[in-house]
C-alpha positions in Angstrom: -59.1 -57.4 -27.2 -59.7 -57.1 -31.1 -61.0 -53.9 -30.4 -57.9 -52.4 -28.4 -55.5 -53.8 -31.2 -58.1 -51.3 -33.6 -57.8 -48.4 -30.9 -54.0 -48.9 -30.8 -53.9 -49.1 -34.7 -56.1 -45.6 -34.7 -53.4 -44.2 -32.3 -50.5 -44.8 -34.1 -51.9 -44.4 -37.8 -51.7 -41.0 -39.9 -55.1 -40.6 -41.0 -54.7 -37.0 -42.8 -53.8 -36.6 -46.0 -50.9 -33.5 -46.2 -51.1 -31.3 -48.8 -49.6 -27.5 -49.6 -51.4 -24.8 -51.8 -49.3 -22.9 -54.7 -48.6 -19.4 -53.5 -46.6 -17.7 -56.6 -45.4 -18.7 -59.8 -42.2 -16.7 -61.3 -41.6 -17.9 -64.5 -41.2 -21.7 -64.3 -40.4 -21.9 -60.7 -43.7 -22.8 -58.4 -43.6 -21.7 -54.8 -46.0 -23.5 -52.4 -46.9 -23.0 -48.8 -46.1 -26.9 -47.5 -46.5 -29.9 -48.0 -43.8 -31.2 -45.8 -40.9 -32.5 -47.8 -37.2 -32.7 -48.8 -34.8 -31.7 -51.6 -35.5 -34.4 -54.5 -39.0 -35.4 -53.6 -41.7 -35.5 -56.4 -44.6 -34.1 -55.7 -48.0 -33.3 -58.1 -50.0 -30.5 -58.4 -53.8 -30.7 -59.4 -54.3 -29.2 -62.7 -57.6 -26.8 -62.6 -60.7 -28.3 -64.7 -58.9 -31.6 -65.3 -58.3 -35.0 -63.4 -54.4 -34.7 -64.4 -51.7 -34.0 -62.1 -48.5 -32.5 -62.7 -45.0 -33.8 -61.7 -42.8 -31.3 -60.1 -39.5 -31.7 -58.3 -38.4 -30.0 -55.2 -35.3 -27.7 -55.8 -35.1 -25.5 -52.9 -36.9 -23.7 -50.0 -37.2 -20.0 -49.6 -38.7 -18.4 -46.2 -40.9 -21.1 -45.2 -42.1 -22.0 -49.1 -41.2 -25.1 -51.0 -39.8 -24.2 -54.4 -40.9 -26.7 -57.0 -39.7 -27.0 -60.9 -42.3 -28.9 -62.9 -41.2 -31.4 -65.4 -43.6 -30.0 -68.0 -45.3 -27.0 -68.9 -46.9 -25.0 -66.4 -50.2 -24.0 -68.3 -53.0 -25.2 -66.3 -51.8 -24.5 -62.6 -52.3 -21.5 -60.8 -52.6 -19.6 -57.5 -54.3 -22.1 -54.9 -53.5 -25.3 -56.9 -53.1 -28.2 -54.4 -49.6 -29.9 -54.2 -49.4 -33.5 -52.9 -46.0 -34.9 -51.8 -45.6 -38.6 -53.1 -43.1 -39.2 -50.6 -40.3 -40.8 -52.9 -37.8 -39.6 -55.3 -37.8 -40.1 -59.0 -37.3 -43.6 -60.2 -36.3 -44.6 -63.9 -38.2 -47.9 -65.3 -35.2 -50.0 -66.6 -35.3 -53.4 -68.6 -33.5 -55.4 -71.2 -36.6 -54.4 -73.5 -35.5 -50.8 -73.8 -32.6 -51.8 -76.6 -33.8 -50.4 -79.4 -36.0 -48.0 -78.2 -35.9 -44.1 -77.8 -37.4 -42.8 -74.6 -38.0 -39.3 -73.1 -36.1 -37.9 -70.1 -38.3 -40.1 -67.7 -37.5 -42.9 -69.4 -41.2 -43.4 -71.0 -40.8 -44.8 -74.7 -42.1 -42.2 -77.1 -41.3 -44.0 -80.6 -44.8 -45.5 -80.6 -43.6 -48.8 -79.4 -45.4 -50.6 -76.3 -44.6 -49.6 -72.5 -41.4 -51.4 -71.0 -42.4 -54.8 -70.0 -41.6 -55.7 -66.2 -39.3 -53.0 -65.5 -37.4 -52.4 -62.4 -36.8 -49.1 -61.0 -33.5 -47.6 -60.1 -33.3 -44.0 -58.5 -32.1 -41.4 -61.2 -29.3 -40.1 -58.9 -27.6 -43.4 -58.7 -25.8 -45.1 -55.7 -22.3 -43.7 -54.7 -19.6 -46.2 -55.2 -16.5 -46.8 -53.1 -13.6 -45.7 -55.4 -11.3 -48.6 -53.6 -13.7 -51.4 -55.5 -13.3 -49.7 -58.6 -10.7 -52.3 -60.9 -7.9 -50.6 -62.6 -8.6 -49.7 -66.8 -6.2 -52.1 -68.4 -8.4 -53.4 -71.7 -8.7 -51.0 -74.8 -12.2 -51.0 -76.1 -12.3 -50.6 -80.1 -14.3 -47.6 -81.3 -14.2 -48.5 -85.0 -12.3 -45.2 -85.7 -8.9 -45.5 -87.0 -7.8 -41.9 -85.5 -9.0 -42.4 -82.3 -8.2 -46.5 -81.7 -4.8 -45.6 -83.5 -3.5 -42.2 -81.6 -6.1 -41.9 -78.8 -7.2 -45.4 -77.9 -9.6 -45.7 -75.1 -10.1 -48.0 -72.5 -13.5 -50.0 -70.9 -14.8 -47.6 -68.4 -12.6 -44.2 -69.0 -14.5 -41.1 -69.9 -13.7 -39.2 -72.8 -14.7 -35.7 -74.0 -15.4 -34.7 -77.5 -14.8 -30.7 -77.7 -16.2 -28.7 -80.8 -17.8 -25.7 -82.2 -21.0 -25.7 -83.9 -21.1 -27.6 -87.2 -17.8 -29.4 -86.9 -19.0 -33.0 -87.3 -19.7 -33.9 -83.3 -23.0 -36.0 -84.0 -21.4 -37.7 -87.3 -18.4 -39.0 -85.3 -20.9 -39.9 -82.4 -22.6 -42.0 -85.1 -19.6 -43.7 -86.4 -18.8 -44.7 -82.9 -21.9 -45.8 -82.3 -21.9 -47.7 -85.0 -18.7 -49.4 -85.0 -17.7 -49.8 -81.1 -17.4 -53.3 -79.7 -19.7 -52.8 -76.6 -22.5 -54.7 -75.6 -25.2 -51.8 -75.2 -24.9 -48.1 -76.3 -27.0 -45.9 -74.2 -27.3 -42.3 -76.1 -28.4 -39.0 -74.5 -29.6 -36.0 -76.8 -29.8 -33.2 -74.4 -31.8 -30.0 -76.2 -31.3 -30.9 -79.8 -33.6 -29.6 -82.0 -36.8 -31.8 -82.8 -35.8 -32.6 -86.5 -32.2 -33.7 -85.7 -33.6 -36.4 -83.1 -34.9 -38.4 -86.2 -32.0 -37.3 -88.4 -29.4 -38.7 -85.7 -31.2 -41.8 -85.8 -31.7 -42.4 -89.7 -28.5 -40.7 -90.9 -26.0 -41.0 -88.2 -26.7 -44.1 -86.2 -28.5 -46.4 -89.0 -30.5 -49.4 -88.6 -27.6 -51.5 -87.4 -26.5 -49.1 -84.5 -29.9 -49.0 -83.1 -30.5 -52.3 -82.6 -28.1 -52.4 -79.4 -29.1 -48.6 -78.5 -31.1 -46.9 -76.3 -32.0 -43.2 -76.9 -32.9 -40.7 -74.3 -34.1 -37.6 -75.8 -35.1 -34.2 -74.2 -35.5 -31.5 -77.2 -34.6 -27.8 -76.7 -38.3 -27.0 -76.3 -38.9 -29.1 -73.6 -38.3 -27.9 -69.6 -34.9 -27.1 -67.9 -35.9 -30.1 -65.7 -36.3 -32.5 -68.4 -33.2 -31.6 -70.2 -31.2 -31.9 -67.1 -32.4 -35.1 -66.1 -32.0 -36.7 -69.3 -28.6 -37.2 -68.6 -29.2 -38.4 -65.6 -31.8 -41.3 -66.7 -29.2 -42.1 -69.5 -26.7 -43.0 -67.0 -29.3 -44.7 -64.8 -29.9 -46.8 -67.8 -26.3 -47.6 -68.2 -26.0 -48.4 -64.8 -28.5 -50.9 -65.2 -27.2 -52.7 -68.3 -23.9 -52.9 -66.2 -25.3 -54.3 -63.1 -26.3 -57.0 -65.9 -22.7 -57.6 -66.5 -22.3 -56.1 -69.7 -19.8 -53.4 -71.4 -21.9 -50.3 -72.2 -20.8 -47.4 -74.3 -22.6 -44.1 -72.8 -22.6 -41.3 -75.2 -23.9 -37.9 -74.1 -24.7 -34.9 -76.3 -23.9 -32.3 -74.9 -22.4 -31.6 -71.5 -23.0 -27.9 -72.4 -26.8 -28.0 -72.9 -26.8 -30.2 -69.6 -25.1 -27.2 -67.7 -27.2 -24.9 -69.4 -30.2 -26.7 -68.1 -28.9 -26.7 -64.8 -27.8 -22.8 -65.0 -31.4 -22.2 -65.8 -32.9 -24.0 -62.7 -30.0 -22.3 -60.5 -30.8 -18.9 -61.3 -34.6 -19.5 -61.0 -34.1 -20.6 -57.4 -31.8 -17.5 -56.8 -28.3 -19.0 -57.3 -25.6 -16.1 -57.7 -24.2 -16.5 -61.2 -20.5 -16.6 -61.3 -18.3 -17.1 -64.7 -20.3 -16.9 -68.0 -23.5 -16.9 -65.7 -23.2 -20.3 -64.6 -24.2 -21.1 -61.2 -21.8 -22.6 -58.4 -24.1 -25.6 -58.0 -23.3 -26.7 -61.7 -19.5 -27.4 -60.8 -20.7 -30.0 -58.4 -23.3 -31.5 -60.4 -20.6 -32.3 -63.2 -18.0 -34.6 -61.4 -21.2 -36.5 -59.4 -22.6 -37.5 -63.2 -19.3 -38.0 -64.9 -18.0 -40.0 -61.5 -21.0 -42.7 -62.7 -19.4 -44.2 -65.3 -16.1 -46.3 -64.8 -15.0 -49.6 -64.6 -16.4 -51.8 -61.9 -16.5 -55.1 -60.8 -19.7 -56.4 -62.5 -19.4 -54.5 -66.1 -18.1 -51.1 -67.4 -19.6 -48.1 -68.3 -17.0 -46.0 -71.2 -18.3 -42.8 -71.2 -18.1 -40.3 -74.2 -19.4 -36.9 -73.7 -19.6 -34.3 -76.1 -18.7 -30.4 -75.1 -20.0 -27.7 -77.3 -17.0 -25.1 -77.5 -18.7 -21.5 -77.2 -17.1 -19.4 -79.7 -14.4 -21.9 -80.3 -13.1 -21.0 -76.8 -11.4 -24.1 -75.4 -10.7 -22.5 -72.1 -14.4 -21.1 -71.2 -15.5 -22.4 -67.8 -17.4 -25.7 -68.7 -14.8 -27.1 -71.1 -12.4 -26.5 -68.7 -13.9 -28.1 -65.9 -15.0 -31.3 -67.6 -11.3 -31.5 -69.0 -10.0 -31.6 -65.2 -12.6 -34.4 -64.6 -12.4 -36.3 -67.3 -9.7 -39.1 -68.6 -8.8 -37.6 -72.0 -10.4 -35.3 -75.0 -10.6 -35.5 -78.5 -10.5 -31.9 -80.0 -12.4 -31.5 -83.0 -10.7 -28.1 -85.6 -12.6 -26.2 -87.7 -9.4 -25.6 -89.6 -9.1 -29.5 -90.1 -13.2 -29.7 -91.2 -12.4 -26.6 -93.7 -9.7 -28.7 -95.3 -12.3 -31.6 -96.0 -10.4 -34.0 -93.8 -12.9 -36.1 -91.5 -13.1 -36.8 -89.1 -12.2 -33.3 -88.2 -9.8 -34.6 -85.3 -6.8 -32.1 -84.0 -4.4 -35.1 -83.3 -1.8 -32.9 -81.4 -4.4 -31.1 -79.3 -5.8 -34.5 -78.2 -5.1 -37.0 -75.7 -6.1 -40.2 -73.9 -4.3 -40.2 -70.4 -4.8 -43.9 -70.1 -3.4 -44.9 -73.6 0.2 -45.8 -72.4 -1.0 -48.1 -69.9 -3.4 -50.2 -72.2 -1.5 -50.9 -75.5 1.2 -52.9 -76.5 4.8 -51.3 -77.1 4.7 -51.4 -80.7 1.7 -49.5 -81.1 2.9 -47.3 -78.5 6.2 -46.1 -80.4 4.0 -46.1 -83.7 1.6 -43.5 -82.2 4.2 -41.6 -80.9 6.2 -41.4 -84.5 3.3 -40.8 -86.2 2.5 -38.0 -83.7 6.0 -36.4 -84.0 6.1 -36.3 -87.8 2.6 -34.6 -88.0 3.9 -32.1 -85.5 7.1 -31.6 -87.4 5.2 -31.1 -90.8 2.6 -28.5 -88.6 5.4 -26.7 -87.1 7.3 -25.8 -90.5 3.9 -25.7 -92.9 4.3 -21.8 -93.6 8.0 -22.3 -94.2 7.1 -25.4 -96.9 4.1 -23.2 -98.2 5.9 -20.4 -99.4 8.6 -22.6 -100.8 11.0 -21.4 -98.4 12.6 -24.4 -97.1 15.4 -26.5 -98.8 15.2 -30.0 -99.0 17.8 -31.9 -96.8 18.2 -29.1 -94.3 16.3 -31.0 -92.0 16.0 -34.9 -92.1 13.1 -35.4 -89.7 11.1 -32.4 -92.0 12.0 -34.5 -94.9 10.8 -37.5 -93.9 7.5 -36.1 -92.6 7.0 -34.4 -96.0 7.5 -38.0 -97.9 4.7 -39.3 -95.6 2.6 -36.7 -94.8 -0.2 -37.8 -97.7 0.0 -41.2 -96.5 -0.7 -40.0 -92.4 -3.5 -37.8 -93.8 -5.3 -40.8 -95.6 -4.7 -42.8 -92.8 -6.3 -40.1 -90.2 -9.4 -40.0 -93.0 -12.3 -42.0 -92.7 -15.7 -42.5 -94.4 -18.7 -42.8 -92.2 -19.5 -46.2 -93.5 -16.1 -47.3 -93.2 -15.3 -49.6 -90.4 -12.0 -50.8 -89.0 -11.2 -53.1 -86.1 -8.5 -52.0 -83.4 -6.0 -55.0 -84.8 -6.6 -53.8 -88.3 -5.6 -50.0 -87.3 -2.7 -50.6 -85.0 -1.3 -53.1 -88.1 -1.9 -50.2 -90.7 -0.1 -47.8 -88.3 2.9 -49.8 -87.3 3.3 -50.4 -91.6 2.9 -46.9 -92.0 5.7 -46.2 -89.6 7.9 -48.4 -90.6 
């Protein structure tokens, strides 16, 4: 009887190990004959002369060949190297002990600390949610920056973009928000940064207080396109874990532009056609997939702050234009404001929070509207005033704006070590506009 059971088992059992071989390597793309696999599967490649195996992901197929992109440098693999399919997608280790830690794009600690203890494992691509299950955003979240809390108020679960050219103060503003925000956990993704900028951001911009309640996910510019692309997804996955614990999470990403560039590298290497600015079509489906993972949920919230590097200060370049159409508002940083030594260098009149009117009190809304109007009147007549062509009394609205403009600019300016509660900011603005 037992013998028959064993025979039946052996008939059903798959006793073979399936593997493929590398047939071709072009750039960072590996072509292999077999093994049987699907898009997103993680495979291992044997490294010649070593017991080490290199992880790679299936990104496409071409003429019965499997296209793989390794997560690391391809040195050590070559023609004929064995390829094994693990049969699983990429899973990210998540745990409460990640708070205060710095990890790489695969969720592994790189700060010299101990491994993550007793982690759960979440799929890096997330789990799609029913839009009907998402509660309405009706509560403001304190960012601790007066210009944002007063005039661009953000709600819990809202997604905002910070758009700026290089060197205008994106990282500094991110550090201010991370230190002052009223959230349970910060998850910060640094994508494609210079290696020296990572430590600088932690020590100078984030500080010890900010790090105590933050998780940093880092992929530097010298790492593979796969690691840079996965960095954003890993950070979002970690944010989803803390959301599932009932926490209000602030997810910050610097920057979506470098994520798009990494996706462009991957897309071009597997044969996608280039379209606007060389970006491939898949980028325009990957961006909403990534951004829609933030939001307000029954069990918690993920408030997303995404920076976008505006190439050539052109706010209508493809990535900026696409992201603006997906998110719930944008904060434009202006080089003109920065050169006037006013920081944070936010161009209030070009920025908007689409949910502000739904989450603030009527007196807050009225004061913000008056301040915006005064700023608009002043800036539209600035040339006239500068050359002395304006005669006082001609325009009562401009007269009032001229009287208050210094106070308005003082209100909008803030030192990096200053912090204000949402209530303090609103009271200051209402008093200023009386």
